[in-house]
KENUKOL-272556 format. One line per field, with one value per residue (C-alpha): residue in three letters; x, y, z. Coordinates in nm, 2 decimals. Layout:
// KENUKOL-272556
aa	(ALA/...);
c1	(X/...);
c2	(Y/...);
c3	(Z/...);
//
This chain:
// KENUKOL-272556
aa	(MET/ALA/HIS/ALA/TYR/ILE/VAL/ASP/ALA/LEU/ARG/THR/PRO/GLY/GLY/ARG/ARG/LYS/GLY/ALA/LEU/ALA/SER/VAL/HIS/ALA/ALA/ASP/LEU/GLY/ALA/ILE/VAL/LEU/ASP/ALA/LEU/VAL/ALA/ARG/SER/GLY/ILE/ASP/PRO/ALA/VAL/ILE/GLU/ASP/VAL/ILE/VAL/GLY/CYS/VAL/SER/GLN/ALA/GLY/GLU/GLN/ALA/PHE/ALA/PHE/GLY/ARG/ASN/MET/VAL/LEU/ALA/SER/SER/LEU/PRO/ASP/SER/ILE/PRO/ALA/VAL/THR/ILE/ASP/ARG/GLN/CYS/GLY/SER/SER/GLN/GLN/ALA/LEU/HIS/PHE/ALA/ALA/GLN/ALA/ILE/MET/SER/GLY/THR/GLN/ASP/VAL/VAL/ILE/ALA/ALA/GLY/ALA/GLU/SER/MET/THR/ARG/VAL/PRO/MET/GLY/SER/ASN/PHE/ARG/LEU/HIS/ALA/ASP/ALA/GLY/ILE/GLY/GLU/GLY/PRO/TRP/SER/LYS/ALA/ILE/LEU/ASP/ARG/TYR/ALA/VAL/ALA/GLU/PHE/SER/GLN/PHE/THR/GLY/ALA/GLN/MET/VAL/ALA/ASP/LYS/TYR/GLY/LEU/THR/ARG/GLU/ALA/MET/ASP/ALA/TYR/ALA/LEU/GLN/SER/HIS/GLN/ARG/ALA/ALA/ALA/ALA/THR/ALA/ARG/GLY/ALA/PHE/ALA/ASP/GLU/ILE/VAL/PRO/VAL/GLY/THR/HIS/ALA/HIS/ASP/GLU/GLY/ILE/ARG/ALA/ASP/ALA/SER/LEU/GLU/GLY/ILE/GLY/SER/VAL/LYS/THR/ILE/ALA/GLU/GLY/GLY/THR/ILE/THR/ALA/ALA/ASN/ALA/SER/GLN/ILE/THR/ASP/GLY/ALA/SER/ALA/THR/LEU/ILE/VAL/SER/GLU/ALA/ALA/LEU/LYS/THR/TYR/GLY/LEU/THR/PRO/LEU/ALA/ARG/ILE/HIS/SER/LEU/THR/VAL/SER/ALA/GLY/ASP/PRO/VAL/ILE/MET/LEU/GLU/GLU/PRO/ILE/PRO/ALA/THR/ALA/LYS/ALA/LEU/LYS/ARG/ALA/GLY/LEU/SER/ILE/ASP/ASP/ILE/ASP/LEU/PHE/GLU/VAL/ASN/GLU/ALA/PHE/ALA/ALA/ILE/PRO/MET/ALA/TRP/LEU/LYS/ALA/THR/GLY/VAL/ASP/PRO/ALA/ARG/LEU/ASN/VAL/ASN/GLY/GLY/ALA/ILE/ALA/LEU/GLY/HIS/PRO/LEU/GLY/ALA/SER/GLY/THR/LYS/LEU/MET/ALA/THR/LEU/VAL/HIS/ALA/LEU/LYS/ALA/ARG/GLY/GLY/ARG/TYR/GLY/LEU/GLN/THR/MET/CYS/GLU/GLY/GLY/GLY/MET/ALA/ASN/VAL/THR/ILE/VAL/GLU/MET/LEU/ASN/ARG);
c1	(-6.14/-6.09/-5.79/-5.46/-5.36/-4.98/-5.06/-4.68/-4.33/-4.05/-3.62/-3.35/-3.08/-2.83/-2.51/-2.20/-2.03/-1.86/-2.00/-2.25/-2.52/-2.29/-2.30/-2.71/-2.87/-3.09/-3.37/-3.33/-3.29/-3.60/-3.77/-3.70/-3.87/-4.17/-4.18/-4.18/-4.43/-4.73/-4.62/-4.63/-4.96/-5.08/-5.28/-5.34/-5.07/-5.30/-5.50/-5.23/-5.29/-4.98/-4.58/-4.42/-4.07/-3.78/-3.47/-3.21/-2.94/-3.19/-2.85/-2.70/-2.86/-3.13/-3.26/-3.50/-3.83/-3.65/-3.96/-4.12/-3.82/-3.88/-4.22/-4.09/-3.79/-4.03/-4.31/-4.56/-4.77/-4.69/-5.03/-4.88/-4.78/-4.48/-4.34/-4.01/-3.96/-3.65/-3.71/-3.34/-3.32/-3.66/-3.78/-3.93/-4.09/-4.26/-4.34/-4.54/-4.68/-4.83/-4.96/-5.16/-5.32/-5.41/-5.59/-5.71/-5.85/-6.04/-5.87/-5.70/-5.71/-5.40/-5.07/-4.71/-4.43/-4.10/-3.73/-3.42/-3.07/-2.77/-2.47/-2.21/-2.33/-2.49/-2.23/-2.40/-2.41/-2.30/-2.59/-2.49/-2.10/-2.09/-2.23/-1.97/-1.69/-1.80/-1.88/-2.23/-2.44/-2.38/-2.47/-2.82/-2.78/-2.78/-2.61/-2.93/-3.00/-2.58/-2.63/-2.96/-2.80/-2.43/-2.28/-2.08/-2.27/-2.49/-2.34/-2.45/-2.15/-2.13/-2.48/-2.39/-2.14/-2.34/-2.63/-2.32/-2.21/-2.49/-2.61/-2.30/-2.24/-1.85/-1.69/-1.70/-2.04/-2.13/-1.86/-2.05/-2.38/-2.20/-2.11/-2.44/-2.58/-2.35/-2.44/-2.81/-2.81/-2.59/-2.83/-3.13/-2.96/-2.85/-3.21/-3.38/-3.55/-3.52/-3.65/-3.98/-3.87/-3.57/-3.59/-3.26/-3.11/-2.96/-2.79/-2.75/-2.96/-2.79/-2.69/-2.37/-2.28/-2.33/-1.96/-2.05/-1.70/-1.70/-1.50/-1.47/-1.13/-1.18/-1.44/-1.25/-0.95/-1.11/-1.04/-1.27/-1.41/-1.30/-1.01/-1.13/-1.45/-1.63/-1.82/-1.64/-1.75/-1.75/-2.00/-2.24/-2.44/-2.29/-2.28/-2.51/-2.74/-3.06/-3.46/-3.77/-4.19/-4.47/-4.81/-5.05/-5.45/-5.78/-6.05/-6.26/-5.95/-5.85/-6.24/-6.26/-5.93/-5.94/-5.59/-5.50/-5.34/-5.03/-5.12/-5.33/-5.16/-5.25/-5.04/-4.83/-4.59/-4.37/-4.20/-3.87/-3.64/-3.29/-3.13/-2.78/-2.80/-3.01/-3.02/-3.20/-3.55/-3.67/-3.69/-3.93/-4.13/-4.17/-4.36/-4.57/-4.65/-4.77/-4.97/-5.15/-5.20/-5.33/-5.12/-4.82/-4.46/-4.53/-4.82/-4.55/-4.35/-4.09/-3.95/-3.72/-3.50/-3.26/-2.92/-2.77/-2.54/-2.50/-2.55/-2.88/-3.11/-2.88/-2.98/-3.34/-3.31/-3.16/-3.47/-3.76/-3.66/-3.74/-3.62/-3.35/-3.50/-3.77/-3.55/-3.36/-3.38/-3.26/-2.99/-2.99/-2.80/-2.49/-2.49/-2.77/-2.71/-2.84/-2.92/-3.08/-3.39/-3.47/-3.42/-3.79/-3.96/-3.67/-3.74/-4.09/-4.03/-3.82/-4.02/-4.35/-4.21/-4.06/-4.37/-4.52/-4.25/-4.29/-4.66/-4.64/-4.94/-4.80/-4.48/-4.33/-4.05/-3.86/-3.56/-3.34/-3.33/-3.12/-3.23/-3.37/-3.69/-3.83/-4.12/-4.32/-4.50/-4.70/-4.87/-5.08/-5.05/-5.40/-5.47/-5.22);
c2	(-1.54/-1.86/-2.09/-2.19/-2.55/-2.70/-3.07/-3.14/-2.95/-3.10/-3.01/-3.16/-3.21/-2.98/-2.99/-2.80/-2.54/-2.71/-3.05/-3.31/-3.09/-2.87/-3.01/-2.97/-2.66/-2.45/-2.51/-2.87/-2.86/-2.67/-2.92/-3.25/-3.12/-2.99/-3.32/-3.55/-3.28/-3.34/-3.74/-3.77/-3.53/-3.75/-3.41/-3.38/-3.15/-3.00/-2.81/-2.64/-2.26/-2.10/-2.19/-1.89/-1.87/-1.73/-1.70/-1.41/-1.41/-1.36/-1.37/-1.64/-1.97/-1.80/-1.55/-1.49/-1.63/-1.85/-1.97/-2.05/-2.23/-2.46/-2.57/-2.62/-2.81/-3.04/-3.27/-3.00/-2.90/-2.59/-2.42/-2.38/-2.05/-1.92/-1.61/-1.53/-1.33/-1.18/-1.09/-1.19/-1.49/-1.48/-1.49/-1.87/-1.80/-1.49/-1.77/-1.91/-1.61/-1.53/-1.85/-1.85/-1.52/-1.61/-1.94/-1.73/-1.42/-1.71/-1.60/-1.94/-2.29/-2.46/-2.31/-2.40/-2.21/-2.33/-2.19/-2.26/-2.17/-2.31/-2.08/-2.29/-2.19/-1.81/-1.73/-1.50/-1.13/-1.23/-1.06/-0.67/-0.78/-0.87/-0.49/-0.36/-0.52/-0.42/-0.07/-0.05/0.16/0.31/-0.08/-0.15/0.13/0.54/0.79/0.91/0.60/0.58/0.93/0.88/0.60/0.76/0.42/0.35/0.04/-0.24/-0.58/-0.86/-0.91/-0.58/-0.66/-1.00/-0.81/-0.54/-0.77/-0.97/-0.67/-0.53/-0.89/-0.90/-1.26/-1.38/-1.58/-1.84/-1.85/-1.83/-2.11/-2.32/-2.27/-2.33/-2.69/-2.76/-2.70/-2.97/-3.23/-3.13/-3.20/-3.50/-3.70/-3.60/-3.75/-4.04/-4.09/-4.08/-3.74/-3.59/-3.89/-3.77/-3.40/-3.48/-3.56/-3.77/-3.63/-3.91/-4.09/-3.80/-3.83/-3.65/-3.29/-3.25/-3.03/-3.15/-3.24/-3.49/-3.45/-3.12/-2.97/-2.68/-2.64/-2.65/-2.40/-2.17/-2.20/-2.03/-1.68/-1.40/-1.23/-0.88/-0.80/-0.77/-0.93/-1.23/-1.38/-1.66/-1.90/-2.16/-1.97/-1.87/-2.07/-2.26/-2.18/-2.42/-2.54/-2.65/-2.66/-2.70/-2.64/-2.65/-2.75/-2.46/-2.54/-2.41/-2.63/-2.67/-2.83/-3.03/-3.19/-3.20/-3.39/-3.63/-3.43/-3.47/-3.18/-3.15/-2.82/-2.50/-2.17/-1.99/-1.60/-1.43/-1.14/-0.92/-0.61/-0.42/-0.18/-0.06/-0.20/-0.14/-0.37/-0.54/-0.85/-0.77/-0.75/-1.09/-1.04/-0.73/-0.94/-1.25/-0.98/-0.86/-1.18/-1.33/-1.05/-1.08/-1.44/-1.39/-1.62/-1.61/-1.71/-2.02/-2.16/-2.21/-2.57/-2.54/-2.23/-2.25/-1.93/-1.92/-1.94/-1.71/-1.67/-1.76/-1.43/-1.40/-1.72/-1.63/-1.26/-1.39/-1.64/-1.35/-1.13/-1.38/-1.60/-1.92/-2.24/-2.31/-2.68/-2.56/-2.39/-2.53/-2.88/-3.07/-2.81/-2.53/-2.34/-2.34/-2.74/-2.77/-2.49/-2.17/-2.14/-1.82/-1.84/-2.18/-2.16/-2.04/-2.35/-2.55/-2.46/-2.48/-2.86/-2.90/-2.73/-2.92/-3.26/-3.23/-3.09/-3.39/-3.61/-3.47/-3.43/-3.04/-2.82/-2.46/-2.36/-2.03/-1.98/-1.65/-1.52/-1.22/-1.07/-0.81/-0.45/-0.52/-0.72/-1.05/-1.29/-1.47/-1.76/-1.94/-2.30/-2.51/-2.90/-3.09/-3.48/-3.47);
c3	(-4.80/-4.95/-4.80/-5.03/-4.96/-4.97/-5.17/-5.13/-5.14/-5.29/-5.38/-5.57/-5.31/-5.26/-5.52/-5.41/-5.66/-5.95/-5.80/-5.88/-6.02/-6.23/-6.56/-6.55/-6.69/-6.48/-6.67/-6.65/-6.28/-6.22/-6.47/-6.28/-5.95/-6.15/-6.28/-5.95/-5.80/-6.06/-6.05/-5.68/-5.66/-5.93/-6.08/-6.44/-6.56/-6.82/-6.52/-6.37/-6.45/-6.39/-6.25/-6.03/-6.01/-5.82/-5.96/-5.83/-6.09/-6.42/-6.65/-6.92/-6.88/-6.64/-6.87/-7.15/-6.92/-6.73/-6.57/-6.92/-6.99/-6.69/-6.83/-7.18/-7.03/-6.84/-6.94/-6.85/-7.15/-7.34/-7.27/-6.88/-6.84/-6.62/-6.48/-6.30/-5.98/-5.81/-5.42/-5.37/-5.15/-5.08/-5.47/-5.41/-5.11/-5.25/-5.56/-5.27/-5.18/-5.51/-5.58/-5.24/-5.34/-5.66/-5.48/-5.19/-5.43/-5.65/-5.91/-6.01/-5.86/-5.95/-5.92/-5.88/-5.69/-5.75/-5.75/-5.92/-5.87/-6.10/-5.90/-6.06/-6.40/-6.36/-6.06/-5.84/-5.90/-6.26/-6.41/-6.30/-6.26/-6.63/-6.72/-6.51/-6.63/-7.00/-6.88/-6.93/-6.74/-6.33/-6.20/-5.95/-5.70/-5.86/-5.72/-5.54/-5.33/-5.27/-5.11/-4.96/-4.76/-4.73/-4.86/-5.14/-5.19/-5.03/-4.91/-4.76/-4.63/-4.43/-4.31/-4.18/-3.96/-3.84/-3.73/-3.55/-3.41/-3.29/-3.12/-2.95/-3.14/-3.12/-3.38/-3.15/-3.11/-3.50/-3.54/-3.28/-3.45/-3.75/-3.64/-3.52/-3.83/-3.96/-3.73/-3.73/-4.13/-4.08/-3.84/-4.05/-4.34/-4.15/-4.03/-4.38/-4.25/-4.61/-4.78/-4.86/-5.01/-5.20/-5.57/-5.68/-5.98/-6.13/-5.89/-5.70/-5.38/-5.10/-5.00/-5.12/-4.89/-4.51/-4.36/-4.12/-3.99/-3.90/-3.64/-3.46/-3.52/-3.89/-3.88/-3.67/-3.91/-4.20/-4.25/-4.20/-4.53/-4.39/-4.17/-3.83/-3.89/-3.76/-4.09/-4.28/-4.57/-4.27/-4.07/-4.37/-4.60/-4.90/-5.26/-5.41/-5.68/-5.66/-5.73/-5.55/-5.60/-5.44/-5.53/-5.45/-5.51/-5.37/-5.18/-5.49/-5.65/-5.35/-5.44/-5.81/-5.84/-5.51/-5.37/-5.01/-4.84/-4.63/-4.47/-4.51/-4.57/-4.22/-4.31/-4.56/-4.48/-4.66/-4.48/-4.51/-4.31/-4.32/-4.64/-4.50/-4.19/-4.45/-4.29/-3.96/-4.10/-4.06/-3.66/-3.70/-3.98/-3.77/-3.50/-3.76/-3.91/-3.58/-3.46/-3.82/-3.80/-3.43/-3.30/-3.04/-3.11/-2.84/-3.09/-3.36/-3.32/-3.59/-3.73/-4.05/-4.06/-4.33/-4.25/-4.50/-4.24/-3.90/-3.74/-3.86/-3.72/-3.40/-3.37/-3.47/-3.13/-2.95/-3.03/-3.01/-2.70/-2.90/-2.76/-3.02/-3.04/-3.23/-3.54/-3.82/-3.65/-3.96/-4.03/-4.24/-4.53/-4.38/-4.42/-4.64/-4.92/-5.03/-5.40/-5.36/-5.55/-5.49/-5.10/-5.04/-5.17/-5.05/-4.70/-4.68/-4.85/-4.53/-4.30/-4.39/-4.35/-4.05/-3.87/-4.05/-3.90/-3.56/-3.55/-3.52/-3.61/-3.68/-3.88/-3.95/-4.22/-4.27/-4.45/-4.51/-4.84/-5.00/-5.00/-4.64/-4.67/-4.51/-4.59/-4.35/-4.42/-4.12/-4.22/-4.03/-4.07/-4.17/-4.12/-3.84);
//
């Protein structure tokens, strides 16, 4: 089978809700990172065969062929098609998988995988909540689905609490993990670790959600989401505006266009399990991905496990036994934010640049997704 290569992976800084990126239309936010990706790689944009875009809340400004609108808002030729996909929080990680699969199948040679989400301008859940408020339809889950699983709804907050309870994760431990995320992100920013992956948006060049002065006392003062629970807004990911993109090409394209790859995509996996606990799936997905790739967990130098809630990477650590020093080394979504559909290729940008900086060979990325799904991507760095 042909190989797929990552030439570059970029992201915007994360903007807090109603913060520095709130005035930017989501399509324009995506266009900024598309233009930067093309400019930095030096590739002729006319040879790009498709742009695959992850976006979760496909409503309002993120509706009506949103991926195509990103292309139209950019400097790319209007001859370039695009498509928008939704695998919940893993949407742009799945976009990367689809792009790589197109390359590996020999169907295409140059594809961009991207994601964008303005959670300020298109609030999370508004794509179904507005219909519910207007009395249109039953909502995303039919009675048959709810009856099958004996629930009134599916909730990521409920799932996160279930994971925390199942793995014996206390409020204090999750708050400490959240503090570590801020500390690692602040330290990474201070030493310029994100410089090669961030595309400034106007004058905004740093992740806005990092709290360098965060303390256990401050994090511990935040109310729990559910009475009697342990999940809080402070030990969960931040609502964030952002965009990201990755250029994926074939070996033939590397030679034809004189491109230098950062990494080779070694393995692609997606799996699904219990939709009620929902967020636990990265654990079995990781085991499945490693087996498929013929690697052990000790072969992986760095891991990115999305910090949708502190409980998720903490449960993953407990189940896998990975050294915490190899996980989310530059902080995660608790500090850097989680712009939903953009987070997949955002994490890939952080992973490949961290591997490059540390001279690592293999990196593994995974994240929990609505409906009880998880994607896993394993990359191998080149030219180390």
